[in-house]
PDB file of N, CA, C and O in Angstrom:
ATOM      1  N   UNK A   1       0.748  -1.182   0.141  1.00  0.00           N
ATOM      2  CA  UNK A   1       0.026  -0.083  -0.008  1.00  0.00           C
ATOM      3  C   UNK A   1       0.770   1.227   0.026  1.00  0.00           C
ATOM      4  O   UNK A   1       1.933   1.084   0.404  1.00  0.00           O
ATOM      5  N   UNK A   2       0.404   2.529  -0.280  1.00  0.00           N
ATOM      6  CA  UNK A   2       1.005   3.703  -0.230  1.00  0.00           C
ATOM      7  C   UNK A   2       1.749   3.954   1.022  1.00  0.00           C
ATOM      8  O   UNK A   2       1.222   3.812   2.125  1.00  0.00           O
ATOM      9  N   UNK A   3       3.083   4.360   0.837  1.00  0.00           N
ATOM     10  CA  UNK A   3       3.791   4.849   2.071  1.00  0.00           C
ATOM     11  C   UNK A   3       4.341   3.398   2.687  1.00  0.00           C
ATOM     12  O   UNK A   3       5.086   3.559   3.653  1.00  0.00           O
ATOM     13  N   UNK A   4       4.136   2.162   2.345  1.00  0.00           N
ATOM     14  CA  UNK A   4       4.502   1.225   2.899  1.00  0.00           C
ATOM     15  C   UNK A   4       5.796   0.532   2.328  1.00  0.00           C
ATOM     16  O   UNK A   4       6.069   0.794   1.157  1.00  0.00           O
ATOM     17  N   UNK A   5       6.591  -0.288   2.995  1.00  0.00           N
ATOM     18  CA  UNK A   5       7.958  -0.680   2.206  1.00  0.00           C
ATOM     19  C   UNK A   5       7.617  -1.653   1.087  1.00  0.00           C
ATOM     20  O   UNK A   5       8.375  -1.813   0.130  1.00  0.00           O
ATOM     21  N   UNK A   6       6.376  -2.349   1.235  1.00  0.00           N
ATOM     22  CA  UNK A   6       6.150  -3.393   0.146  1.00  0.00           C
ATOM     23  C   UNK A   6       5.834  -2.420  -1.298  1.00  0.00           C
ATOM     24  O   UNK A   6       6.070  -2.863  -2.422  1.00  0.00           O
ATOM     25  N   UNK A   7       5.301  -1.126  -1.070  1.00  0.00           N
ATOM     26  CA  UNK A   7       4.921  -0.470  -2.211  1.00  0.00           C
ATOM     27  C   UNK A   7       6.189  -0.167  -2.926  1.00  0.00           C
ATOM     28  O   UNK A   7       6.179  -0.347  -4.144  1.00  0.00           O
ATOM     29  N   UNK A   8       7.351   0.292  -2.327  1.00  0.00           N
ATOM     30  CA  UNK A   8       8.613   0.406  -2.900  1.00  0.00           C
ATOM     31  C   UNK A   8       8.879  -0.814  -3.594  1.00  0.00           C
ATOM     32  O   UNK A   8       9.085  -0.716  -4.803  1.00  0.00           O
ATOM     33  N   UNK A   9       8.915  -1.986  -3.046  1.00  0.00           N
ATOM     34  CA  UNK A   9       9.310  -3.170  -3.563  1.00  0.00           C
ATOM     35  C   UNK A   9       8.471  -3.520  -4.895  1.00  0.00           C
ATOM     36  O   UNK A   9       9.014  -3.979  -5.900  1.00  0.00           O
ATOM     37  N   UNK A  10       7.132  -3.264  -4.801  1.00  0.00           N
ATOM     38  CA  UNK A  10       6.223  -3.437  -6.076  1.00  0.00           C
ATOM     39  C   UNK A  10       6.742  -2.624  -6.943  1.00  0.00           C
ATOM     40  O   UNK A  10       7.044  -3.175  -8.002  1.00  0.00           O
ATOM     41  N   UNK A  11       7.008  -1.238  -6.861  1.00  0.00           N
ATOM     42  CA  UNK A  11       7.484  -0.352  -7.825  1.00  0.00           C
ATOM     43  C   UNK A  11       8.833  -0.894  -8.461  1.00  0.00           C
ATOM     44  O   UNK A  11       8.971  -0.967  -9.682  1.00  0.00           O
ATOM     45  N   UNK A  12       9.756  -1.245  -7.620  1.00  0.00           N
ATOM     46  CA  UNK A  12      11.032  -1.656  -8.040  1.00  0.00           C
ATOM     47  C   UNK A  12      10.811  -2.868  -9.044  1.00  0.00           C
ATOM     48  O   UNK A  12      11.386  -2.890 -10.133  1.00  0.00           O
ATOM     49  N   UNK A  13       9.927  -3.902  -8.614  1.00  0.00           N
ATOM     50  CA  UNK A  13       9.635  -4.896  -9.465  1.00  0.00           C
ATOM     51  C   UNK A  13       8.963  -4.660 -10.711  1.00  0.00           C
ATOM     52  O   UNK A  13       9.103  -5.414 -11.674  1.00  0.00           O
ATOM     53  N   UNK A  14       8.270  -3.684 -10.723  1.00  0.00           N
ATOM     54  CA  UNK A  14       7.653  -3.175 -11.763  1.00  0.00           C
ATOM     55  C   UNK A  14       8.579  -2.526 -12.955  1.00  0.00           C
ATOM     56  O   UNK A  14       8.467  -2.704 -14.167  1.00  0.00           O
ATOM     57  N   UNK A  15       9.342  -1.876 -12.380  1.00  0.00           N
ATOM     58  CA  UNK A  15      10.338  -1.192 -13.322  1.00  0.00           C
ATOM     59  C   UNK A  15      11.285  -2.269 -14.100  1.00  0.00           C
ATOM     60  O   UNK A  15      11.562  -2.280 -15.299  1.00  0.00           O
ATOM     61  N   UNK A  16      11.742  -3.254 -12.983  1.00  0.00           N
ATOM     62  CA  UNK A  16      12.517  -4.340 -13.568  1.00  0.00           C
ATOM     63  C   UNK A  16      11.937  -5.089 -14.631  1.00  0.00           C
ATOM     64  O   UNK A  16      12.609  -5.466 -15.592  1.00  0.00           O
ATOM     65  N   UNK A  17      10.499  -5.366 -14.482  1.00  0.00           N
ATOM     66  CA  UNK A  17       9.874  -6.161 -15.397  1.00  0.00           C
ATOM     67  C   UNK A  17       9.707  -5.613 -16.551  1.00  0.00           C
ATOM     68  O   UNK A  17       9.805  -6.306 -17.563  1.00  0.00           O
ATOM     69  N   UNK A  18       9.386  -4.081 -16.632  1.00  0.00           N
ATOM     70  CA  UNK A  18       9.369  -3.396 -17.870  1.00  0.00           C
ATOM     71  C   UNK A  18      10.722  -3.185 -18.497  1.00  0.00           C
ATOM     72  O   UNK A  18      10.733  -3.074 -19.722  1.00  0.00           O
ATOM     73  N   UNK A  19      11.906  -3.111 -17.826  1.00  0.00           N
ATOM     74  CA  UNK A  19      13.145  -3.245 -18.343  1.00  0.00           C
ATOM     75  C   UNK A  19      13.275  -4.491 -19.140  1.00  0.00           C
ATOM     76  O   UNK A  19      13.604  -4.495 -20.326  1.00  0.00           O
ATOM     77  N   UNK A  20      13.012  -5.513 -18.461  1.00  0.00           N
ATOM     78  CA  UNK A  20      13.167  -7.080 -19.020  1.00  0.00           C
ATOM     79  C   UNK A  20      12.282  -7.228 -20.227  1.00  0.00           C
ATOM     80  O   UNK A  20      12.647  -7.895 -21.196  1.00  0.00           O
ATOM     81  N   UNK A  21      11.066  -6.584 -20.175  1.00  0.00           N
ATOM     82  CA  UNK A  21      10.130  -6.605 -21.436  1.00  0.00           C
ATOM     83  C   UNK A  21      10.745  -5.895 -22.584  1.00  0.00           C
ATOM     84  O   UNK A  21      10.822  -6.438 -23.686  1.00  0.00           O
ATOM     85  N   UNK A  22      11.227  -4.583 -22.336  1.00  0.00           N
ATOM     86  CA  UNK A  22      11.843  -3.956 -23.405  1.00  0.00           C
ATOM     87  C   UNK A  22      13.207  -4.433 -24.030  1.00  0.00           C
ATOM     88  O   UNK A  22      13.625  -4.130 -25.148  1.00  0.00           O
ATOM     89  N   UNK A  23      13.767  -5.164 -23.182  1.00  0.00           N
ATOM     90  CA  UNK A  23      15.083  -5.520 -23.717  1.00  0.00           C
ATOM     91  C   UNK A  23      14.858  -6.379 -24.880  1.00  0.00           C
ATOM     92  O   UNK A  23      15.816  -6.819 -25.517  1.00  0.00           O
TER      93      UNK A  23
END
C-alpha cells in the first residue's frame, strides 16, 4: 500500500519487469 515498504518493492519489481520486457 502507499507509504509502505511493500509499495517500494512493488514499484522496483515493476520497473525491472518493464526493463526486461523492453530488452
